[in-house]
N, C-alpha and C positions, 0 to 999 in steps of 0.2 A: 302625481297626487292632486286631489282636489278636496274641497271642503264644502259641505252644504249646511247652512244654518237655517233652522226652521223657525220663522218668526211669527207664525200664526196669523190671526187677522182680527178685524174689528169686533166680531161677535164675542170674542174672548176678552180677557182683561177686565171683566166686570168687577172682580175683586180689587182691581187697581184704580177704580174710579174714586174721586173725580179727576185723578191725574191723567188718566188715559183719554179724557175728553180733548186735551190740548195737544197731545203728541202721541204718535203710535208708541205703545209700551216699549218696544225694543230700542227706541231712541231716548227713553227716560234716563236722565243722567244719574249714574251710580258712581260714587267716588270721583265726580268731576267730569266723567266722559260717558257718552251714551252706552247703555247696558251692553249692546251688541258689539261695541268696539272692543271690549275685552276679549270676546270670542275671535274677532277678526285678527287682532294683534297676535293671539296665541297661534292661530292658523298660519299667519304670515311668517312666523318664526320657524316653522317646520321646513327643513331644506327640501327643495323639490316641489314646493307648493305652486301649482301652475294657475289655479283659478279658485275664487271663493264665490259660491252662489248663495244668495239669500232667497228663501222660498216662503211664500205666504199668500194671503189673499187680501192684503191692503191694496186699495187703489193706488197706483203710483202717484205720489204727491211731491210737492216741492221740497219738503223737509227731508224726505227719504232720498230723493235724487241728489240733493245738495250734500247730504251726509256721505252717500256712496262715492260721489266725485272726490270729496276731500279725503276719504279713507283710502281711495285708490292711489291718490298722489302720495299720501303719507307712508303707506305700507308697500308701495311699488308692486302690487299684485292686481291683476284684473279682477274686479268685483262686479257681479251683475245681479239684478233682481228678477226672479221668475215669478210671475203672478199666476196663482191657481185660479180657475174659473169658479171654484166653490171650495168649501172646506173638505179636503180629501183625506184627512187623517195623517198620522206621521208617516205611514208607508205609502199611501195613495199618491201623495205629492211627488215623492222621489221616483215612484214608478211612472207617473205621468210624464215626468221630465227626464226619463232615463237616457234618452238620446243626447240631451244637452250635457248630462253629467258625464257620459262616457266619451263625448266627442274629444278628439285629440288623443284617444287611447289611454284614458286614465286606468292605472293598474289598481288603484285603491282610492277610497274616498272616506273622509270623516263625515259623520252626521252629528250636528250639535243642536240641542234645543236652546232657544234664545233665553228662556226664563230660568236658567240656572247660573249660579256664579261658582267659579271653580278655579283651581290652579291650572286646569287644562293640561294634564301630563300627556300631550299628544305624541311627542317624540318617544316617550316610554312605551306608549301603546303600540307604536310601530315596531319597536325593538322586540316587545313581547310577542307580537304577531309573527315576526320572523322566526322566533325561537319555538313557538308553540303550534303554529298552524300551518296550513298549506294555502295554496291559491284559492281554495274553496271554503276557507273558514273565516269567521268573523269575531270581533272582540267587542265586548260591552265594558264600559268603565263602571266599576262597582265601588261602594264604600260601606263602612260598617255603621249601622244605626242601632239604637237600643230596641229591646224586644217589642215594646208597645208601639213605638213609632214606626217600626218596620212595616206594620200593616197598612200604612198610608202610601206605600210605594210598591214598585215591582220588586219581588223578592227572588233571589237567585240561590239555588243550591248547586254547589260546584264540587268537583273531585279535589280533595285537598292537595293531591300530588300534581296533577296535570292542569288544574284550574279549568277543566272542561265543564261547561254548564250541563247539569244533568236534569234540572227541573226549573221551570220558570213560572211564577204565578204573579199576575198583576193585582195589586191591592187585595191580598188574601183575607179571608174572614177569621182565620186562626193563624197562629204563629207558624211560619214556614222556615225562615232563615233571617239572620241578622245582616246579610249582605244585600244591599239594595242597588237598584239600577240608577245610575247618575244621569241618564239621558244623553250620553256621549258615546258614539259608536264608531268603530272602524270596519268598513265593509270592502269587499272586493266585488267586481261586476257580477260574480256568481249569485249575489243576493237577489238579483232581479228575477232569476229563475224561481226562487222560493216565493217572492211576492207575486209573480205571475201565476203560480199555482193557486194562491189564495184568490186572485182576481177571477181565474177560470171557475173556481169552486163557487164564488159569489154569484157569478153569472148563471151557473147551472141552477143554483138554488132559486134565483129570481125567475128563471124560465119556468120553474115548477109552480111558483106563485104568480100565475098570469095576472091576477087582479091588481098586483102592486104596480104603480107607475114608477118603478124604481130603477130607471136606466142609470141614474147617477149613483145608486147605492152600491153597485158592484165596484165602483171606483174608490169607495171609501175603505181604506185599509189601514189598520192600526198595527204598527210594527210590533208593539209589545204583546197585545193579546193574540193577534192573528199569526204573526211570524215567529216570534221568539218561543212561544209556548210549543209550537210544532217542531222548531229546530232543536230544542233542549233534548239532550240524550242521544243526539245523532252523530256526535263527534265533530260538529261543524261550528259550535258556538263556545267561546271561551270568555272568562271574565278576568279583567286586569284590576286588581284591588289597589286603590290609592289611599294613602294616609294624609294627603293634602286636604286643604279646606274645601268644602262643598256645601252649597245651600240652594234651595229653590227660591225664586223670586215670584211669589204668587200674589201677595198682598203688599200694600204700601209699607206696612211694618217690616216685612222681610227685606224691603229695599234698604232700609236703614242698617239692618244687620249685614246685608251684602256689602254695603258701602264700608262698614267697619272692616270686613274681611279683606277687601281690596286695598283700603288705605294701609292696613297692616302689611300687606304684601309690597306696597310701594317702597317701603324702606329698603327692600332688596332690588325690586325691578325698576322703580322710577323715583329715586330719592329727590329728583328735581321737582316732582309734583307736590312734595310735602312742604308746608310753610315752616319757617324757622323763626325763633325769637330773635328780633333785631332791635338795636337801640331805636327808640322812637316809634316802634311798631307795636301792634297789639300783643297781649300775652297769649302764647300758644301752649296748650297742654296736650300732650299725646299727638296723635296723627290728625292733621288738619290739611284740607286742600282748599286753597283760595285762588279763584280765577284772577289773572293779572289785572283785569279791568275793575275789580271790586275796590270800593273805597271804605277803609276800616279805621275807625278812630283808635288812637294809640292806647286809650284806657279800656278798650273792650277786652274781654277774656273769652277765648274760643277753645273748644276741645274738651275732652277727647272726642274723636270720630265726628268731625264736622266737615261738611263740604259746602263751600260758598260759591255760587255761580257767577256768571257774567254780569257786570254792572250793578252788583248788589251794594247797598249803602248800609253801613253798620255804625250807629251813633256812639256817643260816649257812655261808658259804664255798662255796655250791653254784655250779657252773659249767654253764650250759646253752647249747648252740649248735646252730643248724640243726635244731630239733626242735619237735614239737607235743606239749604236755602237756595231756591231756584232763581234764575236770572231776573234782574230788574226789581227784586224785592227790596223793601226798605225797612230797617229795624231802627226805630227812633231811640233817643237816649234812654238808658237804664231799663230797656226791656229784658225779659228773661225768657229764653226759648229752650225748652228741654224735650227730647224725644218727639220731635215734630218735623213734618215736611211743610215748608213754607212755599206756597205756590208762586208762579211767575207773577211779577208786578204787584205782589201783595204788600200791604203796609201795616205795620204794627206800631201803635201809638206809644207815647212815653209811659214808662213805669207799668206797662202791661205785662202780664205773665201768660205764656202759652205753653202748656205742658201736656204730654201724653204719658202712657204707661208702656214701657218697652215690652215687646213680645219676644224676648230673647230665649234661646234654648237654655236648659238647666246648666249653669256654669260648672257644676260639680260632676257632670256626666260627660266624659270625653266624646261619647258617641251620640249625644243628644242632637236632634235636628230641630229646626224652628217648626212649631206647629202651624199648620195652615188654619189659623183661627177662624171661627165662624163670626160673622158680624154681630149676631144676636145669640144670647144664651138665656133660656128661661124668660123670653120676652123682653129682656133688657139688652142694651148695647154693651158688648163686651169691652171693658176698658182696654184701649190700645193706643197706638201712636196717634197724635193729633194731626189732622191733615187740613191745610188751608188750600182750597182750589186757587185758580188764577184770579188776580185782581180782587182779592178779598181785603176789606179795610177793617181793622180792629181799632176801636177808640182807645184813648189813653186810660190807664189805670183800671183796666178790666182784667178778669181772669178767665181763660178758656181752658177747660180740662177735658181730656179724653174725648174730643169732639171732632166731627168731620164737617167742614164748612164747604158747601158747593160754590162754584165760581161766581164772581161778580156780586158778592154780598157785602153790604155795609152793616156791621153789627152795631148795636147801640148799648149792649149790656153784657154781663158775664154769662157764660154757659158752662154746663158740666154734663158729661155723658150724653151728648145729643148729636143728632145729624141735623144740620141746619140747611134746609132746602131753599 
């Protein structure tokens, strides 16, 4: 068994700015550990996992290399990074590196998108595959969404008895199905034949349009639109439906929601990562992650759903709720931080209030997903999570509401509903 994690590259992640300026999005900490570490951990737990490949077109950099080296030691699985020469789409990348994926005789491999958060029921997908398919069939992880939100995802129509996918439409314009694609797949080597057919077809179409200088366009293959749509109804594609949590991490607001889902899971999977109330320690409400190097005053109140990074300083009487505070940040006495991501090495002055508007799914609808909110609506900034880029300084006694502050800014007054460039 192998696993491939698709981490994309620098031209994406625009909705994640200004946070993606400092660190590749897959390394952004969610619930105290890099986003993609949750994927690696889930893959490493599957018995028989021989290798985990990260695939994308980030230039290899020190942060990525350091992370891979430490993850390899921690999870005792070989982990490598394969760099694409251009953005090849979700199918083009795995087709380009098919020899690397199949080397060593891989019988099956998982493909996971890095920008989802999930319980990753990989073992269950394997068992489901053994019961439902043969060596030439493939499994998509699906979950239920509500009718209106399903249109934002790939929709799957499956046979109720066998779970065979009969119809697949990526982001349909009208309602097709409530079962959506989670971006987590189990493939056997037979998938490369199907991707190869798309590649050949692309090449033929390009040969007909001689004028296009599109040698690289034949290589760009999207699993969802190009491969699944064709496989549906052929008896080769099945869907395994999960009731576990699942969410996309597209915008910074969705990172706070994903952090909440993972922190909630820690009570079962990693109780040691959750802070406890101790005599002489800060007041902890709900699930809170605190890095061991953070220094927190005993009169601070943290939680629920707070993640405090490395070397963070939290002063007296500080209140933090539903927020991610990244390493080296400093919250001076009596600040209030709600629904906010505080960037690396940022400082919030005394008695300041920094607050955002949560972009949570509807709590009364069990199948609601987080909306990939647009930054602007009707020419105005949509109220959302407040984001402070790295090294932002906020003076004492000001209020920052629903704003995005780009890195290295020193603010001098209060702001509301603004992007501060």
